[in-house]
N, C-alpha and C positions, 0 to 999 in steps of 0.2 A: 540297471531298469530299461533303458533301452535298450540292452541287448535282449531283455525278456519280451520285451514287446515286439524286436524284429522276430523272436521265433513265433511269438505268436502271430505277426500278419503274415508269414510264411506257411504256418499250419492252416492259418484262415484262407489263404489263398489257395493250398490243397484242397480244402474242403468244399470251395466256392467251384472250385475246377471239377469236383467230382460229382457235386450235386445239380453241377449245370450238365453234364455228361449223361447220369444215370435218367435226368427229365428229358433230353431230346431224345436217348435210345427208346426211352418208352413211347412218347409219342410217336415214336414211328413205328410202333406194331399195335397202336390204338387203331381201331378197324375206321376208315372212309379218313376224309378231310373235306372242307369246306369247299361245294361245287361240284366235288367226285359225282354225287348221288345224280347232280342235275345232267351233267356232262355223258357222266358213264350209265348210260340206260341199255336195258337187257335187250328192249323191244323200243323200234321209233317210233310206233302208236300212228297217229294219224300222218306223221312226216312219210313224205318219200324216202325211196333210196339214196336221192341226191342230200336230202336234207341228214340221212344217216351219216352219210360218207362226210358232210363238214363237221358234223359232231363230232365224229370220230377223231377229225382232226385237230378239232379247239381240245378235245380231251389230251392229245396226246403234246398238244402245242403248251397244254396249261402244266403236264406233267415237267413237259422241260424247262419252263421257265420257272419249276419249282425245285428243279433237282430232285425229282423223285423216281427219273429213270436212270439215273445213277446207282451203283452198289452203295450200300447204307454204311459199312467201315471201312478200314485199310483193310482188312482180310472177313474171309468167311471160313468157316467149318462145318460141310454139309456131307450127306451122303453121297458116296460115289455115284449114285445112279440119277442124279440130281443134274439139267444142264449147268453148265457155267453161264449162261448166258441169261437164265430165269430172269432176272431183274429188269430184264428189258422188254418183259409180256406185260403188257395192261390189253384190256382191263383186268383186273383182279381173277375173275371167273375161268379166264383163260388161264392164266398162271394156274392157279389151283388147279385146273385141267389137264394140264401139261406136267406138272409137279406128281399129279398121281398118275400118267403115264408113265413115265421115267420110271418112278418107286415099284409101280407093278411088273415092269417087264424088264428092268434094267440097263436099259441100253437107252440112255440120253441121244446120243445121234438120231436115232432111227424114230425114237419118240419125236425129235423135234423136227424130221424130215413130215412123219406122216402129220401132224400141228399145222404145219405150212402149209401145207396140200390141202389140207381139211379148209382151213381159212381162204385159200385160192379156190377151193370150190363154191363154197359159200360165196362168196362176191362173185362167179361167175354163172351163178343161178338166174335164170330169166323171172324177172318178176312174176309172171305169171303160173310160174311152177316153185313160187318158193312158200304158198302155204301146204301143198302138196306132200312136200318132201321136211316141213318142219319139224313131223312125229319123227322121222328116221335121223332127221340130225341129232335132237333131241337125244333119242335114245343112244347114240355115239358119245354124246357128251356127260350122259348121267350113268353108263355104264363102262367101266373099265376092265370088270374081269375077263377072262379069255373068252369064255363061252358064249356072256351076253354080247362081247364087244364083236365077236366074227357072227354072232346070227345078226345084229345089224348091219353089219357091212355086206353080208349075202340078201339081204332086204333092199337094202339101198343100191346093190350091182342088178336087180332085178327091174329097176323101174328105167326106162324109155326116156332119154333126153335129149336136147340139140345138140348138136355134133360137138360146138364149143364148149358145152357143159361136161358131154360123156365124157370129152378128153381129157379132163381137168376132173373126172370120176374115178376116171379108169387109173392114172395117175397118184390118186389118193389112196383108192381101195389096193393099189397094188404094196404101197407103202403100209398100210394096215394090215396086209397078209403079210409082207414080211417082219413087222414088227412081233407079231403074234408066232413066227416059225423062229425069231431069233432073242427068246426073252433068254437074259441069263439072269438064274435064278442068286435069291442071299445079296444083289449086287448092293442093295442098299443099306445092308449091314457095313458094306466098308465106308470110312470115313474120307472126304478129300478135302485138302487144303487149299485158300484159293487165296491168292494175293492180287489184291484189287488198284494198289499203290494209291497217289495222291487224289485222283478224280473220284472220290467220294462225298456221298451228303453230309458224314460228320466233319472233314477237314473243311469243306468250303462253309458249313456254318459256323465252325469254331476259329479258323483264319478271320472268318467275317468279321465275328463277334468282337475279336479281340483289337479289330480295326474300329470299332465302332458301328458296325455294320449288323444290326440283329436278325436282319433276315426282311421278307415282305410278308405283312397281314396277307392272308389269301382272301378275308371279308371285302377289304373294300382296296386291296393293293397299295398302302401306304407304308412307309418305313416302320417296322415294328418299334423304332425309337421314336418316331413322331409321337405315333401313337399311347405311347406310356407315355412320355412328355404331357400329354394335354390330358391325360386324366390323374396323374401321380400328384399333381397340383393341392387337388380337391383332398385328396384322399391323405396328404402329407400335413396338412394345416390341421384336419378333423382329428387325424390321428396323436399328432403333438399336444395340441390345445385340450383333446380330452385325456392325456397321460398327464399335464401339468394340473389341469383341475382335482382328478380323479386322487392324485399323489397328496397334494398338496391338502384336500379335505381331510382325506384318509389319516395323512399325518396328525391333523390338526384333533380328530374325533380322537384318535390313540392317545394323543397327548392329555387329551381332558378325562379320557378313564385311568390312566395311569395316576393320576394325582390321588390322595389320599380323600381328598373329597369327591372324587368322583364315582364314588358307590351311585348315586341318582343318575349320573350319566350312563353309566352304565346300564341299569334298570331302563334307560329307555329307549338309548340305543341300540343294544345287543337284539331285541327285540325287531325292531326296524329293522336293522340289517339281514335278518333272520327269514323275514317275509321278503325284503327285496333278493335275496339273495335265491329264492324259491322261485322267481318269476323269469320265466326265459325268454333272452332278449327280443326273439320278433315279438313277443306278447306284451312287453313294456314299452316297443316304438309304437305297437297299435294302440295301446292305453293312451301316450303322451298325443299322439294324433288325435284321438276321439276327444280328448279333454281340453288339448290345448290349441288347436287346430281346424275343431268342428264350431258350425255357427250355431248348431245344438248348446254348446257349453262354452268354451273362452275362445275365439276366434285371435289368439295373439300371434300365430305366428303363421306363416306360408305352409302348405301341405304340401308340396313335393318339388323339387327339379332345382336350378339354381337361379331362375330370373332369365331376363331378355337383357342385361347389360353382358358388355362384352369387356374383354380384359383391354381394349382398348381406351376403356372409358376415361374421359380425362379427368375426370371430378373424383381423386381417390376417396373423397370420403362417402361418396354416394355408392361407390364399388363396395368399402368395408362396413359399411352398414348394411348394403344388401345380403353382402356374403352372412353377416352376422344373425341373420334373419332368419336365413334359409337352413345355416349349419346350428344352429341353438338347439333343437328338437335331436339331431345326429348324437351331438355333442351331448348334451345331457341324458341320452339314453345311453350310449359308451359310459361314462362317467356311472349312470349311478349301476349297470349291471355289474362295473368290476369294483366299486365302491364297497362292497361286502369282504372279500378276498384282501383285500390290499390292506380294509383297515385292523382285518383281523392278524393278517401278518405284521403290520408294523404293529400292536397293541403286545404281539409276543415278543417280539425283538425285545420292544423297551423294557417289560415285564421281566424276561431272562435279566437284562442289564441293571435293572434297578435291585436285584439280589444279590450284586457281589456287595465287596466290602469296602471296597471304596466310595461307593453312593453313601454307604452308612456313615463314614467317615466325613464324606462333605455335608450330612447332614449334621453330624456331630460338630462340626465348626461353627454352626449356625447360619449355614447360608441358606436363602432363602429358597423354596419349593421350585420356584420358575428357573432362579441361578442352577439349582442339581441336575433339572431336567434338560435346560438349555446347554448348558455348558459342559455335562460330565455325561447325561445319560444319552443324550441324542448322537454325539460324536459317537460316541461305543456303539450304537446299536445301528451304523449306518451299513456296516460292512453285508449282515445278512439284508437289507435296504436295498443296496445298490445291486446283490444276485436278483434280489426279487425284483427291480425294476427292467433289468436287462431279459427277463425271461416273459417282460408285460408284452412286446410288442407283438409274439404272436397271438396273444390273445386278442389283442386289440385288430389287429389284421382279419382274426376270422369274425368278430364281431362288425367290423366295417363291410364285409362282404353281405353279411345279411342288414345292416342298417342302408348304407347306399342301394339295396334294391329294393328297399322299402319306399325310402324318401325319392327314389329317382336320382339321384346324385350322381352324376356323371365321374364317378374315380375309378379306382383301379379295382375296385369290388363288384363293381356293376360289370365293368368291362370283363373282369374274370367271368362272370357269369354269363355274359354274351359271347363270351370266346367259345367256353366251354359248351354251348348249345350250338353254337355254328360249327362247333371243331375244327376252331382257326388255330391250329397247333403251334404255330409260331409265335404268337401273341402269348399264348398258355406259357410256355416255356420262358420266352423274358416274364413275364407277370412271378413266374417262380423263382426267377436268378436274382429277379431285384428283393423280393424279400428275403432268398436265402443271402442277399448281399448286405442289407441294413441290419440282419438279427446278427450276422456273423460281425458288423462292424459296432453294433450294441453290447456285444460281449467284451470286444478290444476297449472298448470306454471304459467298460465297467473294471476291468483291469486296472484300466489306467487312475480311475478314479480310487479301487484299492491303495495304488500306492500313495495317493495323495492321503487318502482316509487316515491310514494308519503307518506311522513314521517304521515300524518292524520293517513292514514290506521292501521298503526304500533301503533297509539296512542291509537286509538279506540279497537284494539285488545287487549290493556292489560285489 
């Protein structure tokens, strides 16, 4: 048994690492992050040139503090025409422009040199000439094909500028013409392998996560572990209480329907469960709010939130009473929305066991129906029930996301919605890893319960 559980633990660790790695890498290819749209503006608008410079410096500091100026992984396989320092070019529009230039002309060194002089020329332009030169610069950035780029450079060459700007302009034009004349065809088809070493985003993130440092939230600058710790408490108790109540209620309903005299219970329960199963979770939650938290009907529970008492409240009874008041409707919603499925699975598991020969033997011995159900049927029906409960957590988490949003509960579900809307990818990755961790732990617990419920598994593991 110990060997089997150890193998399961090692496999679960490998799966968790794979999930965490996949989620992290996917988050890095998603467009934008929190604050990048505000810091990375294409036009400073009513800000002066000095303000735009400060904005650019703040954006680069933001990238440095979040390690986004480093390569993504230990190595990369890209086109041979791509500059090896492309990951250091920000903002993203400049990186895409340089990449188009390099892929079009096949000379990464000359493309990088032309790009740098173009940016230097933009910096050297006097403020009063910026409006005049804007269409010409726009034409260069938008057209990288040889004919169009040459026309854009020639049009810019005819404009008279101040001596300082004109010197930078001539340098940029010379590099542009050189790029046009030294084009290497089909260079982009040649793959190039680049080794980045340990100084990359994935290594820093994974080594920090292994040490308990899950990164920094881009939204409020707090550690991701602290943000998750504050949110996971309410969600954990909400999921645990809903799972226990839903499982017990479903089991009791299944036991009532499996009895010989359970025909009346089935006639009453099955239509109710069918109707309940057809109601979406958000509709059910809104109905409970209208019926049980509205002055127009019965205002028995608070509408939303968690109240004003903090965790430092000395009166434990007051904290628990308040918690139950605010969590009552969310728990009822989760219990009711999952009750039809659980009851159906429990009932079919018990019905399959009730048709076995040893059940008929137990009844022939004169045992009461309660003894037959509780002592013989229930224990042997536990294996499919254990499998069902181990897969019950993801369904509850999916429901908790909706429930916490509707009832404004500061839990993981609401945190996930807020993080997705804000593109706070470190928090999103942390939430997904935590959910995957609980999912794997539930499967390990199910394996342990299998060995406890079925002696044949314990003998096979020896």
